[in-house]
PDB file with SEQRES, HELIX, SHEET and CRYST1 records, atoms N, CA, C and O in Angstrom:
SEQRES   1 A   68  MET THR LEU GLU GLU ALA MET GLN MET ALA SER ARG ASP          
SEQRES   2 A   68  GLU ARG PHE LYS ALA THR VAL TYR ALA MET ASN SER LEU          
SEQRES   3 A   68  LEU ILE HIS LYS GLY VAL TYR THR HIS GLN GLU PHE GLN          
SEQRES   4 A   68  GLN LEU PHE ILE GLU TRP VAL ALA LYS GLU GLU ARG LYS          
SEQRES   5 A   68  LYS ALA ALA PRO GLN LYS SER ASN PRO HIS PRO SER LEU          
SEQRES   6 A   68  CYS ASP ALA                                                  
HELIX    1 AA1 LEU A    3  MET A    9  1                                   7    
HELIX    2 AA2 ARG A   12  HIS A   29  1                                  18    
HELIX    3 AA3 HIS A   35  ALA A   54  1                                  20    
HELIX    4 AA4 LEU A   65  ASP A   67  5                                   3    
CRYST1    1.000    1.000    1.000  90.00  90.00  90.00 P 1           1          
ATOM      1  N   MET A   1     -73.254 -44.293  24.363  1.00  0.00           N  
ATOM      2  CA  MET A   1     -72.664 -43.437  23.457  1.00  0.00           C  
ATOM      3  C   MET A   1     -71.128 -43.650  23.592  1.00  0.00           C  
ATOM      4  O   MET A   1     -70.584 -43.869  24.674  1.00  0.00           O  
ATOM      5  N   THR A   2     -70.494 -43.569  22.433  1.00  0.00           N  
ATOM      6  CA  THR A   2     -69.045 -43.646  22.469  1.00  0.00           C  
ATOM      7  C   THR A   2     -68.517 -42.265  22.407  1.00  0.00           C  
ATOM      8  O   THR A   2     -69.268 -41.317  22.177  1.00  0.00           O  
ATOM      9  N   LEU A   3     -67.136 -42.111  22.622  1.00  0.00           N  
ATOM     10  CA  LEU A   3     -66.489 -40.741  22.491  1.00  0.00           C  
ATOM     11  C   LEU A   3     -66.634 -40.353  21.097  1.00  0.00           C  
ATOM     12  O   LEU A   3     -66.939 -39.198  20.801  1.00  0.00           O  
ATOM     13  N   GLU A   4     -66.424 -41.298  20.186  1.00  0.00           N  
ATOM     14  CA  GLU A   4     -66.433 -40.890  18.717  1.00  0.00           C  
ATOM     15  C   GLU A   4     -67.839 -40.371  18.359  1.00  0.00           C  
ATOM     16  O   GLU A   4     -67.957 -39.335  17.705  1.00  0.00           O  
ATOM     17  N   GLU A   5     -68.867 -41.050  18.762  1.00  0.00           N  
ATOM     18  CA  GLU A   5     -70.224 -40.651  18.501  1.00  0.00           C  
ATOM     19  C   GLU A   5     -70.470 -39.155  19.097  1.00  0.00           C  
ATOM     20  O   GLU A   5     -71.054 -38.285  18.451  1.00  0.00           O  
ATOM     21  N   ALA A   6     -69.987 -38.978  20.318  1.00  0.00           N  
ATOM     22  CA  ALA A   6     -70.222 -37.709  21.089  1.00  0.00           C  
ATOM     23  C   ALA A   6     -69.529 -36.648  20.270  1.00  0.00           C  
ATOM     24  O   ALA A   6     -70.089 -35.576  20.040  1.00  0.00           O  
ATOM     25  N   MET A   7     -68.303 -36.933  19.822  1.00  0.00           N  
ATOM     26  CA  MET A   7     -67.455 -35.942  19.069  1.00  0.00           C  
ATOM     27  C   MET A   7     -68.212 -35.492  17.724  1.00  0.00           C  
ATOM     28  O   MET A   7     -68.208 -34.323  17.338  1.00  0.00           O  
ATOM     29  N   GLN A   8     -68.841 -36.503  17.074  1.00  0.00           N  
ATOM     30  CA  GLN A   8     -69.573 -36.256  15.862  1.00  0.00           C  
ATOM     31  C   GLN A   8     -70.813 -35.397  16.054  1.00  0.00           C  
ATOM     32  O   GLN A   8     -71.176 -34.543  15.245  1.00  0.00           O  
ATOM     33  N   MET A   9     -71.414 -35.686  17.158  1.00  0.00           N  
ATOM     34  CA  MET A   9     -72.583 -34.886  17.515  1.00  0.00           C  
ATOM     35  C   MET A   9     -72.453 -33.489  17.854  1.00  0.00           C  
ATOM     36  O   MET A   9     -73.321 -32.663  17.570  1.00  0.00           O  
ATOM     37  N   ALA A  10     -71.305 -33.197  18.500  1.00  0.00           N  
ATOM     38  CA  ALA A  10     -71.077 -31.801  19.023  1.00  0.00           C  
ATOM     39  C   ALA A  10     -70.406 -30.987  18.036  1.00  0.00           C  
ATOM     40  O   ALA A  10     -69.645 -31.472  17.198  1.00  0.00           O  
ATOM     41  N   SER A  11     -70.703 -29.632  18.131  1.00  0.00           N  
ATOM     42  CA  SER A  11     -70.040 -28.697  17.349  1.00  0.00           C  
ATOM     43  C   SER A  11     -68.593 -28.406  17.809  1.00  0.00           C  
ATOM     44  O   SER A  11     -68.255 -28.816  18.920  1.00  0.00           O  
ATOM     45  N   ARG A  12     -67.786 -27.783  17.102  1.00  0.00           N  
ATOM     46  CA  ARG A  12     -66.417 -27.425  17.571  1.00  0.00           C  
ATOM     47  C   ARG A  12     -66.429 -26.769  18.821  1.00  0.00           C  
ATOM     48  O   ARG A  12     -65.671 -27.169  19.704  1.00  0.00           O  
ATOM     49  N   ASP A  13     -67.287 -25.690  19.038  1.00  0.00           N  
ATOM     50  CA  ASP A  13     -67.381 -25.013  20.360  1.00  0.00           C  
ATOM     51  C   ASP A  13     -67.825 -25.938  21.402  1.00  0.00           C  
ATOM     52  O   ASP A  13     -67.229 -25.937  22.479  1.00  0.00           O  
ATOM     53  N   GLU A  14     -68.864 -26.774  21.184  1.00  0.00           N  
ATOM     54  CA  GLU A  14     -69.303 -27.670  22.250  1.00  0.00           C  
ATOM     55  C   GLU A  14     -68.199 -28.666  22.503  1.00  0.00           C  
ATOM     56  O   GLU A  14     -68.070 -29.034  23.670  1.00  0.00           O  
ATOM     57  N   ARG A  15     -67.400 -29.150  21.614  1.00  0.00           N  
ATOM     58  CA  ARG A  15     -66.391 -30.070  21.893  1.00  0.00           C  
ATOM     59  C   ARG A  15     -65.287 -29.397  22.845  1.00  0.00           C  
ATOM     60  O   ARG A  15     -64.766 -30.019  23.771  1.00  0.00           O  
ATOM     61  N   PHE A  16     -64.996 -28.133  22.542  1.00  0.00           N  
ATOM     62  CA  PHE A  16     -64.132 -27.438  23.379  1.00  0.00           C  
ATOM     63  C   PHE A  16     -64.709 -27.238  24.828  1.00  0.00           C  
ATOM     64  O   PHE A  16     -64.006 -27.406  25.824  1.00  0.00           O  
ATOM     65  N   LYS A  17     -65.953 -26.889  24.883  1.00  0.00           N  
ATOM     66  CA  LYS A  17     -66.436 -26.667  26.209  1.00  0.00           C  
ATOM     67  C   LYS A  17     -66.605 -28.023  27.057  1.00  0.00           C  
ATOM     68  O   LYS A  17     -66.506 -28.062  28.283  1.00  0.00           O  
ATOM     69  N   ALA A  18     -66.873 -29.119  26.241  1.00  0.00           N  
ATOM     70  CA  ALA A  18     -66.986 -30.449  26.907  1.00  0.00           C  
ATOM     71  C   ALA A  18     -65.497 -30.902  27.352  1.00  0.00           C  
ATOM     72  O   ALA A  18     -65.365 -31.596  28.360  1.00  0.00           O  
ATOM     73  N   THR A  19     -64.567 -30.565  26.714  1.00  0.00           N  
ATOM     74  CA  THR A  19     -63.165 -30.850  27.011  1.00  0.00           C  
ATOM     75  C   THR A  19     -62.755 -30.084  28.257  1.00  0.00           C  
ATOM     76  O   THR A  19     -62.125 -30.644  29.154  1.00  0.00           O  
ATOM     77  N   VAL A  20     -63.123 -28.754  28.321  1.00  0.00           N  
ATOM     78  CA  VAL A  20     -62.732 -28.024  29.561  1.00  0.00           C  
ATOM     79  C   VAL A  20     -63.540 -28.533  30.784  1.00  0.00           C  
ATOM     80  O   VAL A  20     -63.018 -28.660  31.891  1.00  0.00           O  
ATOM     81  N   TYR A  21     -64.749 -28.799  30.544  1.00  0.00           N  
ATOM     82  CA  TYR A  21     -65.563 -29.371  31.552  1.00  0.00           C  
ATOM     83  C   TYR A  21     -65.018 -30.656  32.163  1.00  0.00           C  
ATOM     84  O   TYR A  21     -64.883 -30.791  33.379  1.00  0.00           O  
ATOM     85  N   ALA A  22     -64.707 -31.602  31.260  1.00  0.00           N  
ATOM     86  CA  ALA A  22     -64.126 -32.872  31.662  1.00  0.00           C  
ATOM     87  C   ALA A  22     -62.878 -32.679  32.420  1.00  0.00           C  
ATOM     88  O   ALA A  22     -62.716 -33.243  33.502  1.00  0.00           O  
ATOM     89  N   MET A  23     -61.967 -31.890  31.887  1.00  0.00           N  
ATOM     90  CA  MET A  23     -60.659 -31.705  32.537  1.00  0.00           C  
ATOM     91  C   MET A  23     -60.741 -31.067  33.950  1.00  0.00           C  
ATOM     92  O   MET A  23     -60.178 -31.543  34.936  1.00  0.00           O  
ATOM     93  N   ASN A  24     -61.493 -29.950  33.949  1.00  0.00           N  
ATOM     94  CA  ASN A  24     -61.802 -29.329  35.296  1.00  0.00           C  
ATOM     95  C   ASN A  24     -62.401 -30.240  36.370  1.00  0.00           C  
ATOM     96  O   ASN A  24     -62.015 -30.269  37.539  1.00  0.00           O  
ATOM     97  N   SER A  25     -63.407 -31.000  35.837  1.00  0.00           N  
ATOM     98  CA  SER A  25     -64.065 -31.937  36.780  1.00  0.00           C  
ATOM     99  C   SER A  25     -63.106 -32.992  37.260  1.00  0.00           C  
ATOM    100  O   SER A  25     -63.143 -33.312  38.448  1.00  0.00           O  
ATOM    101  N   LEU A  26     -62.234 -33.571  36.423  1.00  0.00           N  
ATOM    102  CA  LEU A  26     -61.326 -34.557  36.765  1.00  0.00           C  
ATOM    103  C   LEU A  26     -60.263 -34.003  37.727  1.00  0.00           C  
ATOM    104  O   LEU A  26     -59.896 -34.675  38.691  1.00  0.00           O  
ATOM    105  N   LEU A  27     -59.773 -32.798  37.475  1.00  0.00           N  
ATOM    106  CA  LEU A  27     -58.750 -32.249  38.238  1.00  0.00           C  
ATOM    107  C   LEU A  27     -59.253 -31.820  39.686  1.00  0.00           C  
ATOM    108  O   LEU A  27     -58.514 -31.902  40.667  1.00  0.00           O  
ATOM    109  N   ILE A  28     -60.482 -31.387  39.746  1.00  0.00           N  
ATOM    110  CA  ILE A  28     -61.133 -31.087  41.014  1.00  0.00           C  
ATOM    111  C   ILE A  28     -61.415 -32.481  41.781  1.00  0.00           C  
ATOM    112  O   ILE A  28     -61.144 -32.580  42.978  1.00  0.00           O  
ATOM    113  N   HIS A  29     -61.920 -33.462  41.111  1.00  0.00           N  
ATOM    114  CA  HIS A  29     -62.157 -34.723  41.764  1.00  0.00           C  
ATOM    115  C   HIS A  29     -60.914 -35.413  42.250  1.00  0.00           C  
ATOM    116  O   HIS A  29     -60.952 -36.102  43.270  1.00  0.00           O  
ATOM    117  N   LYS A  30     -59.751 -35.242  41.515  1.00  0.00           N  
ATOM    118  CA  LYS A  30     -58.515 -35.869  41.941  1.00  0.00           C  
ATOM    119  C   LYS A  30     -57.824 -34.991  42.993  1.00  0.00           C  
ATOM    120  O   LYS A  30     -56.806 -35.393  43.555  1.00  0.00           O  
ATOM    121  N   GLY A  31     -58.366 -33.802  43.262  1.00  0.00           N  
ATOM    122  CA  GLY A  31     -57.841 -32.982  44.413  1.00  0.00           C  
ATOM    123  C   GLY A  31     -56.636 -32.131  43.925  1.00  0.00           C  
ATOM    124  O   GLY A  31     -55.903 -31.573  44.742  1.00  0.00           O  
ATOM    125  N   VAL A  32     -56.443 -32.039  42.617  1.00  0.00           N  
ATOM    126  CA  VAL A  32     -55.374 -31.158  42.133  1.00  0.00           C  
ATOM    127  C   VAL A  32     -55.752 -29.639  42.559  1.00  0.00           C  
ATOM    128  O   VAL A  32     -54.875 -28.900  43.007  1.00  0.00           O  
ATOM    129  N   TYR A  33     -56.896 -29.265  42.425  1.00  0.00           N  
ATOM    130  CA  TYR A  33     -57.234 -27.973  42.965  1.00  0.00           C  
ATOM    131  C   TYR A  33     -58.725 -28.081  43.336  1.00  0.00           C  
ATOM    132  O   TYR A  33     -59.429 -28.996  42.908  1.00  0.00           O  
ATOM    133  N   THR A  34     -59.196 -27.068  44.184  1.00  0.00           N  
ATOM    134  CA  THR A  34     -60.537 -27.055  44.621  1.00  0.00           C  
ATOM    135  C   THR A  34     -61.449 -26.211  43.599  1.00  0.00           C  
ATOM    136  O   THR A  34     -60.978 -25.478  42.729  1.00  0.00           O  
ATOM    137  N   HIS A  35     -62.734 -26.405  43.812  1.00  0.00           N  
ATOM    138  CA  HIS A  35     -63.648 -25.579  42.980  1.00  0.00           C  
ATOM    139  C   HIS A  35     -63.458 -24.134  43.247  1.00  0.00           C  
ATOM    140  O   HIS A  35     -63.569 -23.290  42.358  1.00  0.00           O  
ATOM    141  N   GLN A  36     -63.139 -23.827  44.612  1.00  0.00           N  
ATOM    142  CA  GLN A  36     -62.982 -22.428  44.899  1.00  0.00           C  
ATOM    143  C   GLN A  36     -61.725 -21.843  44.319  1.00  0.00           C  
ATOM    144  O   GLN A  36     -61.725 -20.652  44.008  1.00  0.00           O  
ATOM    145  N   GLU A  37     -60.616 -22.609  44.143  1.00  0.00           N  
ATOM    146  CA  GLU A  37     -59.429 -22.216  43.470  1.00  0.00           C  
ATOM    147  C   GLU A  37     -59.547 -21.950  42.036  1.00  0.00           C  
ATOM    148  O   GLU A  37     -58.946 -21.047  41.454  1.00  0.00           O  
ATOM    149  N   PHE A  38     -60.463 -22.899  41.423  1.00  0.00           N  
ATOM    150  CA  PHE A  38     -60.784 -22.730  39.960  1.00  0.00           C  
ATOM    151  C   PHE A  38     -61.495 -21.440  39.770  1.00  0.00           C  
ATOM    152  O   PHE A  38     -61.137 -20.667  38.881  1.00  0.00           O  
ATOM    153  N   GLN A  39     -62.570 -21.151  40.633  1.00  0.00           N  
ATOM    154  CA  GLN A  39     -63.366 -19.985  40.536  1.00  0.00           C  
ATOM    155  C   GLN A  39     -62.452 -18.756  40.629  1.00  0.00           C  
ATOM    156  O   GLN A  39     -62.557 -17.862  39.790  1.00  0.00           O  
ATOM    157  N   GLN A  40     -61.522 -18.684  41.667  1.00  0.00           N  
ATOM    158  CA  GLN A  40     -60.658 -17.573  41.805  1.00  0.00           C  
ATOM    159  C   GLN A  40     -59.813 -17.243  40.604  1.00  0.00           C  
ATOM    160  O   GLN A  40     -59.662 -16.105  40.159  1.00  0.00           O  
ATOM    161  N   LEU A  41     -59.229 -18.439  40.077  1.00  0.00           N  
ATOM    162  CA  LEU A  41     -58.298 -18.320  38.861  1.00  0.00           C  
ATOM    163  C   LEU A  41     -59.108 -17.790  37.648  1.00  0.00           C  
ATOM    164  O   LEU A  41     -58.586 -16.992  36.870  1.00  0.00           O  
ATOM    165  N   PHE A  42     -60.381 -18.230  37.484  1.00  0.00           N  
ATOM    166  CA  PHE A  42     -61.280 -17.870  36.458  1.00  0.00           C  
ATOM    167  C   PHE A  42     -61.551 -16.377  36.526  1.00  0.00           C  
ATOM    168  O   PHE A  42     -61.456 -15.660  35.530  1.00  0.00           O  
ATOM    169  N   ILE A  43     -61.899 -15.918  37.755  1.00  0.00           N  
ATOM    170  CA  ILE A  43     -62.220 -14.427  37.987  1.00  0.00           C  
ATOM    171  C   ILE A  43     -60.986 -13.633  37.672  1.00  0.00           C  
ATOM    172  O   ILE A  43     -61.099 -12.607  37.001  1.00  0.00           O  
ATOM    173  N   GLU A  44     -59.798 -14.040  38.114  1.00  0.00           N  
ATOM    174  CA  GLU A  44     -58.568 -13.346  37.815  1.00  0.00           C  
ATOM    175  C   GLU A  44     -58.268 -13.223  36.372  1.00  0.00           C  
ATOM    176  O   GLU A  44     -57.824 -12.172  35.910  1.00  0.00           O  
ATOM    177  N   TRP A  45     -58.517 -14.347  35.594  1.00  0.00           N  
ATOM    178  CA  TRP A  45     -58.242 -14.296  34.159  1.00  0.00           C  
ATOM    179  C   TRP A  45     -59.249 -13.290  33.441  1.00  0.00           C  
ATOM    180  O   TRP A  45     -58.870 -12.515  32.562  1.00  0.00           O  
ATOM    181  N   VAL A  46     -60.457 -13.364  33.854  1.00  0.00           N  
ATOM    182  CA  VAL A  46     -61.499 -12.424  33.188  1.00  0.00           C  
ATOM    183  C   VAL A  46     -61.190 -11.053  33.591  1.00  0.00           C  
ATOM    184  O   VAL A  46     -61.299 -10.182  32.728  1.00  0.00           O  
ATOM    185  N   ALA A  47     -60.816 -10.724  34.790  1.00  0.00           N  
ATOM    186  CA  ALA A  47     -60.557  -9.349  35.134  1.00  0.00           C  
ATOM    187  C   ALA A  47     -59.251  -8.940  34.358  1.00  0.00           C  
ATOM    188  O   ALA A  47     -59.235  -7.826  33.833  1.00  0.00           O  
ATOM    189  N   LYS A  48     -58.267  -9.678  34.258  1.00  0.00           N  
ATOM    190  CA  LYS A  48     -57.065  -9.225  33.543  1.00  0.00           C  
ATOM    191  C   LYS A  48     -57.372  -9.050  32.061  1.00  0.00           C  
ATOM    192  O   LYS A  48     -56.746  -8.219  31.403  1.00  0.00           O  
ATOM    193  N   GLU A  49     -58.278  -9.777  31.546  1.00  0.00           N  
ATOM    194  CA  GLU A  49     -58.653  -9.653  30.076  1.00  0.00           C  
ATOM    195  C   GLU A  49     -59.441  -8.266  29.946  1.00  0.00           C  
ATOM    196  O   GLU A  49     -59.194  -7.511  29.006  1.00  0.00           O  
ATOM    197  N   GLU A  50     -60.321  -7.978  30.842  1.00  0.00           N  
ATOM    198  CA  GLU A  50     -61.094  -6.773  30.838  1.00  0.00           C  
ATOM    199  C   GLU A  50     -60.192  -5.499  30.995  1.00  0.00           C  
ATOM    200  O   GLU A  50     -60.429  -4.472  30.360  1.00  0.00           O  
ATOM    201  N   ARG A  51     -59.181  -5.615  31.845  1.00  0.00           N  
ATOM    202  CA  ARG A  51     -58.205  -4.478  31.900  1.00  0.00           C  
ATOM    203  C   ARG A  51     -57.490  -4.331  30.552  1.00  0.00           C  
ATOM    204  O   ARG A  51     -57.238  -3.198  30.141  1.00  0.00           O  
ATOM    205  N   LYS A  52     -57.155  -5.402  29.853  1.00  0.00           N  
ATOM    206  CA  LYS A  52     -56.427  -5.258  28.567  1.00  0.00           C  
ATOM    207  C   LYS A  52     -57.363  -4.572  27.610  1.00  0.00           C  
ATOM    208  O   LYS A  52     -56.924  -3.685  26.878  1.00  0.00           O  
ATOM    209  N   LYS A  53     -58.649  -4.937  27.571  1.00  0.00           N  
ATOM    210  CA  LYS A  53     -59.648  -4.284  26.672  1.00  0.00           C  
ATOM    211  C   LYS A  53     -59.687  -2.836  26.970  1.00  0.00           C  
ATOM    212  O   LYS A  53     -59.716  -2.044  26.028  1.00  0.00           O  
ATOM    213  N   ALA A  54     -59.691  -2.397  28.245  1.00  0.00           N  
ATOM    214  CA  ALA A  54     -59.881  -1.014  28.740  1.00  0.00           C  
ATOM    215  C   ALA A  54     -58.598  -0.205  28.394  1.00  0.00           C  
ATOM    216  O   ALA A  54     -58.675   0.982  28.078  1.00  0.00           O  
ATOM    217  N   ALA A  55     -57.465  -0.847  28.458  1.00  0.00           N  
ATOM    218  CA  ALA A  55     -56.139  -0.105  28.295  1.00  0.00           C  
ATOM    219  C   ALA A  55     -55.955   0.157  26.883  1.00  0.00           C  
ATOM    220  O   ALA A  55     -56.396  -0.625  26.041  1.00  0.00           O  
ATOM    221  N   PRO A  56     -55.258   1.334  26.542  1.00  0.00           N  
ATOM    222  CA  PRO A  56     -54.837   1.556  25.085  1.00  0.00           C  
ATOM    223  C   PRO A  56     -53.912   0.517  24.722  1.00  0.00           C  
ATOM    224  O   PRO A  56     -53.058   0.073  25.490  1.00  0.00           O  
ATOM    225  N   GLN A  57     -54.117   0.094  23.403  1.00  0.00           N  
ATOM    226  CA  GLN A  57     -53.316  -0.876  22.848  1.00  0.00           C  
ATOM    227  C   GLN A  57     -51.896  -0.403  22.525  1.00  0.00           C  
ATOM    228  O   GLN A  57     -51.703   0.592  21.827  1.00  0.00           O  
ATOM    229  N   LYS A  58     -50.888  -1.151  23.057  1.00  0.00           N  
ATOM    230  CA  LYS A  58     -49.531  -0.794  22.766  1.00  0.00           C  
ATOM    231  C   LYS A  58     -48.954  -1.830  21.839  1.00  0.00           C  
ATOM    232  O   LYS A  58     -49.328  -3.003  21.862  1.00  0.00           O  
ATOM    233  N   SER A  59     -48.054  -1.378  21.044  1.00  0.00           N  
ATOM    234  CA  SER A  59     -47.346  -2.367  20.100  1.00  0.00           C  
ATOM    235  C   SER A  59     -46.161  -2.859  20.855  1.00  0.00           C  
ATOM    236  O   SER A  59     -45.352  -2.125  21.423  1.00  0.00           O  
ATOM    237  N   ASN A  60     -46.120  -4.227  20.816  1.00  0.00           N  
ATOM    238  CA  ASN A  60     -44.972  -4.962  21.630  1.00  0.00           C  
ATOM    239  C   ASN A  60     -44.171  -5.544  20.518  1.00  0.00           C  
ATOM    240  O   ASN A  60     -44.640  -6.413  19.783  1.00  0.00           O  
ATOM    241  N   PRO A  61     -42.901  -5.046  20.383  1.00  0.00           N  
ATOM    242  CA  PRO A  61     -42.010  -5.650  19.395  1.00  0.00           C  
ATOM    243  C   PRO A  61     -41.636  -7.050  19.671  1.00  0.00           C  
ATOM    244  O   PRO A  61     -41.287  -7.790  18.751  1.00  0.00           O  
ATOM    245  N   HIS A  62     -41.696  -7.473  20.978  1.00  0.00           N  
ATOM    246  CA  HIS A  62     -41.311  -8.810  21.474  1.00  0.00           C  
ATOM    247  C   HIS A  62     -42.485  -9.499  22.098  1.00  0.00           C  
ATOM    248  O   HIS A  62     -42.426  -9.684  23.313  1.00  0.00           O  
ATOM    249  N   PRO A  63     -43.499  -9.889  21.472  1.00  0.00           N  
ATOM    250  CA  PRO A  63     -44.616 -10.529  22.150  1.00  0.00           C  
ATOM    251  C   PRO A  63     -44.174 -11.949  22.690  1.00  0.00           C  
ATOM    252  O   PRO A  63     -43.354 -12.654  22.101  1.00  0.00           O  
ATOM    253  N   SER A  64     -44.774 -12.277  23.815  1.00  0.00           N  
ATOM    254  CA  SER A  64     -44.461 -13.558  24.514  1.00  0.00           C  
ATOM    255  C   SER A  64     -45.657 -14.466  24.268  1.00  0.00           C  
ATOM    256  O   SER A  64     -46.711 -14.074  23.768  1.00  0.00           O  
ATOM    257  N   LEU A  65     -45.401 -15.747  24.672  1.00  0.00           N  
ATOM    258  CA  LEU A  65     -46.547 -16.700  24.568  1.00  0.00           C  
ATOM    259  C   LEU A  65     -47.628 -16.433  25.615  1.00  0.00           C  
ATOM    260  O   LEU A  65     -48.773 -16.867  25.486  1.00  0.00           O  
ATOM    261  N   CYS A  66     -47.190 -15.645  26.735  1.00  0.00           N  
ATOM    262  CA  CYS A  66     -48.163 -15.305  27.653  1.00  0.00           C  
ATOM    263  C   CYS A  66     -49.195 -14.336  27.147  1.00  0.00           C  
ATOM    264  O   CYS A  66     -50.311 -14.277  27.665  1.00  0.00           O  
ATOM    265  N   ASP A  67     -48.817 -13.550  26.101  1.00  0.00           N  
ATOM    266  CA  ASP A  67     -49.648 -12.498  25.594  1.00  0.00           C  
ATOM    267  C   ASP A  67     -50.741 -13.077  24.755  1.00  0.00           C  
ATOM    268  O   ASP A  67     -51.653 -12.325  24.415  1.00  0.00           O  
ATOM    269  N   ALA A  68     -50.752 -14.312  24.389  1.00  0.00           N  
ATOM    270  CA  ALA A  68     -51.703 -14.959  23.569  1.00  0.00           C  
ATOM    271  C   ALA A  68     -52.952 -15.238  24.259  1.00  0.00           C  
ATOM    272  O   ALA A  68     -53.873 -15.800  23.665  1.00  0.00           O  
TER     273      ALA A  68                                                      
END                                                                             
């Protein structure tokens, strides 16, 4: 199967998931970070997003790219 064939077979969501999977696998394999480091950062991100959901929404007149 070629990359083009795989791209045509997969939905948009599946293509995104495959991209994240491939990038993380490569970065771990190359030693950029460990599986444990990835897990910790994943957990931190989810916890931060959950806190945002639980907190009252504030209007920020100067949103940053980090808010996205």
